[in-house]
Phi, psi and omega in degrees: 000136179298148178282069185302335182278358184259128180299326177301317179304317187284321178301317182286324179299310182296328178292313180290327184227082182286345184290151179300144179210129175253123183293321187253297180209150169277182182300323181295333179273345183248349194305316185297316181293314180297319181295320180295317187273316190241118174296157184295345175265007177293149174268119187238145180240119177255098183268147180070040192291333178051234179250021179295144177253006181306314182295328179292319179294320180294315179300317178297330181278352173124355178284131187254339189244075178240125174245133183248143175228140177217133178274127181228161170309140179084003178124167176299157174226120176247130181230155171245147181287000000 
């Protein structure tokens, strides 16, 4: 089993596979649920963002308060879409 809990694993994987990837579903598969559960003015925290584009699609759809977090070697990294 890959060492998913290790930062080095993810650093190497993102180098090897730089294309965007959503583990569960992309925005098109989640949009109806997201719209039902989270109002557009909700404050959202997306942890383990990896190379997902979900937060970008959500921002284009009108969500304005999204903070993304990813654990990387050398400390945490927080980005906004």
